[in-house]
KEVEXLUM-960629 format. One record per residue (C-alpha): residue number from 1; x, z, y. Coordinates in nm, 4 decimals, always signed. Layout:
N
+-----+----------+----------+----------+
| pos |       c1 |       c3 |       c2 |
+-----+----------+----------+----------+
| NUM |        X |        Z |        Y |
...
+-----+----------+----------+----------+
This chain:
170
+-----+----------+----------+----------+
| pos |       c1 |       c3 |       c2 |
+-----+----------+----------+----------+
|   1 |  -0.0008 |  -0.0074 |  +0.0156 |
|   2 |  +0.1246 |  -0.1187 |  +0.3336 |
|   3 |  +0.1598 |  +0.0987 |  +0.6635 |
|   4 |  -0.0875 |  -0.0707 |  +0.9223 |
|   5 |  +0.1300 |  -0.1831 |  +1.2208 |
|   6 |  +0.0412 |  -0.1623 |  +1.5654 |
|   7 |  -0.1167 |  -0.4861 |  +1.7296 |
|   8 |  +0.1574 |  -0.6611 |  +1.9091 |
|   9 |  -0.0230 |  -0.5794 |  +2.2331 |
|  10 |  -0.0025 |  -0.2152 |  +2.1706 |
|  11 |  +0.0024 |  +0.0196 |  +2.4613 |
|  12 |  +0.3660 |  +0.1755 |  +2.5881 |
|  13 |  +0.4451 |  +0.5082 |  +2.4368 |
|  14 |  +0.3891 |  +0.6837 |  +2.8193 |
|  15 |  +0.0528 |  +0.5096 |  +2.8383 |
|  16 |  -0.0291 |  +0.6508 |  +2.4906 |
|  17 |  +0.0769 |  +0.9862 |  +2.5906 |
|  18 |  -0.1531 |  +0.9919 |  +2.9192 |
|  19 |  -0.4418 |  +0.8809 |  +2.7112 |
|  20 |  -0.3919 |  +1.1736 |  +2.4808 |
|  21 |  -0.3669 |  +1.4146 |  +2.7612 |
|  22 |  -0.6651 |  +1.2761 |  +2.9059 |
|  23 |  -0.8527 |  +1.3249 |  +2.5523 |
|  24 |  -0.7455 |  +1.6768 |  +2.5553 |
|  25 |  -0.8659 |  +1.7475 |  +2.9239 |
|  26 |  -1.1749 |  +1.5472 |  +2.8644 |
|  27 |  -1.2374 |  +1.7977 |  +2.5396 |
|  28 |  -1.1438 |  +2.1020 |  +2.7421 |
|  29 |  -1.3861 |  +2.0143 |  +3.0507 |
|  30 |  -1.6698 |  +1.9232 |  +2.8325 |
|  31 |  -1.7326 |  +2.2091 |  +2.6050 |
|  32 |  -2.0319 |  +2.3858 |  +2.6534 |
|  33 |  -1.8791 |  +2.7334 |  +2.6656 |
|  34 |  -1.6527 |  +2.6038 |  +2.9596 |
|  35 |  -1.9568 |  +2.4992 |  +3.1149 |
|  36 |  -2.1588 |  +2.7918 |  +3.0930 |
|  37 |  -1.8859 |  +2.9781 |  +3.2099 |
|  38 |  -1.8215 |  +2.7713 |  +3.5253 |
|  39 |  -2.2025 |  +2.7827 |  +3.5849 |
|  40 |  -2.2009 |  +3.1585 |  +3.5405 |
|  41 |  -1.9321 |  +3.2061 |  +3.8073 |
|  42 |  -2.0803 |  +2.9528 |  +4.0578 |
|  43 |  -2.4581 |  +3.1118 |  +4.0120 |
|  44 |  -2.5667 |  +2.7598 |  +3.9692 |
|  45 |  -2.8401 |  +2.7402 |  +3.6632 |
|  46 |  -2.7685 |  +2.3612 |  +3.5673 |
|  47 |  -2.7027 |  +2.1355 |  +3.2575 |
|  48 |  -2.3426 |  +1.9232 |  +3.2802 |
|  49 |  -2.5541 |  +1.6031 |  +3.3532 |
|  50 |  -2.7347 |  +1.7850 |  +3.6439 |
|  51 |  -2.4056 |  +1.9043 |  +3.8017 |
|  52 |  -2.2309 |  +1.5604 |  +3.7536 |
|  53 |  -2.5183 |  +1.3934 |  +3.9287 |
|  54 |  -2.5508 |  +1.6504 |  +4.1925 |
|  55 |  -2.1529 |  +1.6310 |  +4.2757 |
|  56 |  -2.1820 |  +1.2441 |  +4.2806 |
|  57 |  -2.4831 |  +1.2580 |  +4.5359 |
|  58 |  -2.2726 |  +1.5241 |  +4.7642 |
|  59 |  -1.9706 |  +1.2721 |  +4.7391 |
|  60 |  -2.1862 |  +0.9721 |  +4.8474 |
|  61 |  -2.5013 |  +1.1093 |  +5.0163 |
|  62 |  -2.7503 |  +0.9643 |  +5.0642 |
|  63 |  -2.7447 |  +0.7063 |  +4.7462 |
|  64 |  -3.0260 |  +0.4993 |  +4.5731 |
|  65 |  -3.0696 |  +0.6129 |  +4.2202 |
|  66 |  -2.9615 |  +0.2755 |  +4.0507 |
|  67 |  -2.6328 |  +0.2879 |  +4.2338 |
|  68 |  -2.5823 |  +0.6395 |  +4.0839 |
|  69 |  -2.6661 |  +0.5031 |  +3.7360 |
|  70 |  -2.4017 |  +0.2631 |  +3.7696 |
|  71 |  -2.1441 |  +0.4932 |  +3.9164 |
|  72 |  -2.2073 |  +0.7101 |  +3.6427 |
|  73 |  -2.2298 |  +0.4503 |  +3.3645 |
|  74 |  -2.5852 |  +0.5773 |  +3.2579 |
|  75 |  -2.9278 |  +0.4289 |  +3.2130 |
|  76 |  -3.1427 |  +0.4265 |  +3.5268 |
|  77 |  -3.4255 |  +0.6401 |  +3.3480 |
|  78 |  -3.1465 |  +0.9118 |  +3.3061 |
|  79 |  -3.0549 |  +0.9329 |  +3.6606 |
|  80 |  -3.4381 |  +0.9594 |  +3.7288 |
|  81 |  -3.5069 |  +1.2379 |  +3.5131 |
|  82 |  -3.2127 |  +1.4365 |  +3.6349 |
|  83 |  -3.2964 |  +1.3722 |  +3.9965 |
|  84 |  -3.6513 |  +1.4974 |  +3.9061 |
|  85 |  -3.5087 |  +1.8188 |  +3.7701 |
|  86 |  -3.2526 |  +1.8522 |  +4.0839 |
|  87 |  -3.5640 |  +1.7908 |  +4.3146 |
|  88 |  -3.7944 |  +2.0210 |  +4.1325 |
|  89 |  -3.5148 |  +2.2847 |  +4.1850 |
|  90 |  -3.4934 |  +2.2014 |  +4.5312 |
|  91 |  -3.1217 |  +2.0587 |  +4.5498 |
|  92 |  -3.2095 |  +1.7217 |  +4.6333 |
|  93 |  -3.4932 |  +1.5250 |  +4.7935 |
|  94 |  -3.5664 |  +1.1424 |  +4.8136 |
|  95 |  -3.5838 |  +0.9648 |  +5.1633 |
|  96 |  -3.6525 |  +0.6058 |  +5.2638 |
|  97 |  -3.3550 |  +0.3837 |  +5.2220 |
|  98 |  -3.3287 |  +0.2535 |  +5.5999 |
|  99 |  -3.2193 |  -0.0669 |  +5.5034 |
| 100 |  -3.5151 |  -0.1379 |  +5.2454 |
| 101 |  -3.8169 |  +0.0842 |  +5.3343 |
| 102 |  -3.9567 |  +0.0185 |  +4.9767 |
| 103 |  -3.6582 |  +0.1677 |  +4.8109 |
| 104 |  -3.5445 |  +0.5476 |  +4.8410 |
| 105 |  -3.2355 |  +0.7269 |  +4.8523 |
| 106 |  -3.1521 |  +1.0588 |  +4.7048 |
| 107 |  -2.9706 |  +1.3107 |  +4.9389 |
| 108 |  -2.8712 |  +1.6916 |  +4.9083 |
| 109 |  -3.0867 |  +1.9553 |  +5.0627 |
| 110 |  -2.9042 |  +2.2421 |  +5.2341 |
| 111 |  -2.9717 |  +2.4326 |  +4.8689 |
| 112 |  -2.7796 |  +2.1316 |  +4.6896 |
| 113 |  -2.5014 |  +2.1547 |  +4.9537 |
| 114 |  -2.4549 |  +2.5393 |  +4.8603 |
| 115 |  -2.4759 |  +2.4715 |  +4.5175 |
| 116 |  -2.2216 |  +2.1843 |  +4.5110 |
| 117 |  -1.9923 |  +2.4158 |  +4.7198 |
| 118 |  -2.0297 |  +2.7129 |  +4.4815 |
| 119 |  -1.9613 |  +2.4737 |  +4.1859 |
| 120 |  -1.6489 |  +2.3126 |  +4.3475 |
| 121 |  -1.5294 |  +2.6825 |  +4.4655 |
| 122 |  -1.5637 |  +2.8223 |  +4.0982 |
| 123 |  -1.4142 |  +2.5113 |  +3.9537 |
| 124 |  -1.1215 |  +2.4952 |  +4.2014 |
| 125 |  -1.0401 |  +2.8594 |  +4.1558 |
| 126 |  -1.0267 |  +2.8421 |  +3.7687 |
| 127 |  -0.7859 |  +2.4927 |  +3.8218 |
| 128 |  -0.5662 |  +2.6963 |  +4.0713 |
| 129 |  -0.5229 |  +2.9845 |  +3.8222 |
| 130 |  -0.4567 |  +2.7462 |  +3.5231 |
| 131 |  -0.1824 |  +2.5562 |  +3.7936 |
| 132 |  -0.0537 |  +2.8611 |  +3.9447 |
| 133 |  +0.3126 |  +2.7687 |  +3.8380 |
| 134 |  +0.3163 |  +2.4228 |  +3.9858 |
| 135 |  +0.4811 |  +2.3530 |  +4.3550 |
| 136 |  +0.2673 |  +2.2547 |  +4.6291 |
| 137 |  +0.4612 |  +1.9106 |  +4.5912 |
| 138 |  +0.3750 |  +1.8684 |  +4.2182 |
| 139 |  +0.0097 |  +1.9458 |  +4.3109 |
| 140 |  +0.0184 |  +1.6873 |  +4.5852 |
| 141 |  +0.1818 |  +1.4371 |  +4.3455 |
| 142 |  -0.0844 |  +1.4974 |  +4.0807 |
| 143 |  -0.3796 |  +1.4536 |  +4.3180 |
| 144 |  -0.2634 |  +1.1386 |  +4.4466 |
| 145 |  -0.1864 |  +0.9987 |  +4.1167 |
| 146 |  -0.5071 |  +1.1182 |  +3.9588 |
| 147 |  -0.7178 |  +0.9463 |  +4.2411 |
| 148 |  -0.5260 |  +0.6401 |  +4.2121 |
| 149 |  -0.5737 |  +0.6609 |  +3.8081 |
| 150 |  -0.9695 |  +0.7229 |  +3.8441 |
| 151 |  -0.9989 |  +0.4412 |  +4.1267 |
| 152 |  -0.7687 |  +0.1745 |  +3.8779 |
| 153 |  -1.0029 |  +0.2906 |  +3.5854 |
| 154 |  -1.3137 |  +0.2097 |  +3.7938 |
| 155 |  -1.1997 |  -0.1304 |  +3.9080 |
| 156 |  -1.0952 |  -0.1994 |  +3.5448 |
| 157 |  -1.4357 |  -0.0893 |  +3.3963 |
| 158 |  -1.6421 |  -0.2549 |  +3.6873 |
| 159 |  -1.4705 |  -0.5277 |  +3.8109 |
| 160 |  -1.5270 |  -0.4333 |  +4.1537 |
| 161 |  -1.3620 |  -0.2340 |  +4.4128 |
| 162 |  -1.4612 |  +0.1840 |  +4.4130 |
| 163 |  -1.7705 |  +0.2242 |  +4.5857 |
| 164 |  -1.7661 |  +0.5725 |  +4.6849 |
| 165 |  -1.4479 |  +0.7951 |  +4.6490 |
| 166 |  -1.4895 |  +1.1741 |  +4.7964 |
| 167 |  -1.2607 |  +1.2504 |  +5.0864 |
| 168 |  -1.0287 |  +1.5315 |  +5.0906 |
| 169 |  -1.1280 |  +1.8160 |  +5.3443 |
| 170 |  -0.9649 |  +1.7953 |  +5.6542 |
+-----+----------+----------+----------+
């Protein structure tokens, strides 16, 4: 029995290591227990899908539901259900689209802004603890490279430019 050979266009070892690291961090960040701890620290009782959508609305407020679905790579019906959940909880509202009065956009309410701030703060503090031994320059480099990588992934996946990228606080 022969050992399978990698294809001739196999990824470089460095890219393979990046993929492994991303798989590990994705696993860690998507565990139910991790999410539950984060929500308890933040005092925000939302499931993972709702938090992801809420954060996306905060970064691109206001936004059409179809744009949210495209950005998140999910079905429009999933976004509709999650927006309804967030609307019932008082975190988002629907407003007329100024470019097309037949359409609506989703925007954060004041309660939604506070919830996003609490989630981001709790998440950032946890990350700060984990990266406590990193120098400020290393943290800056990592942030820059992560944003570049995500932008490149988005362009590769969608074939278009990045539609909405959160800006760093001034």
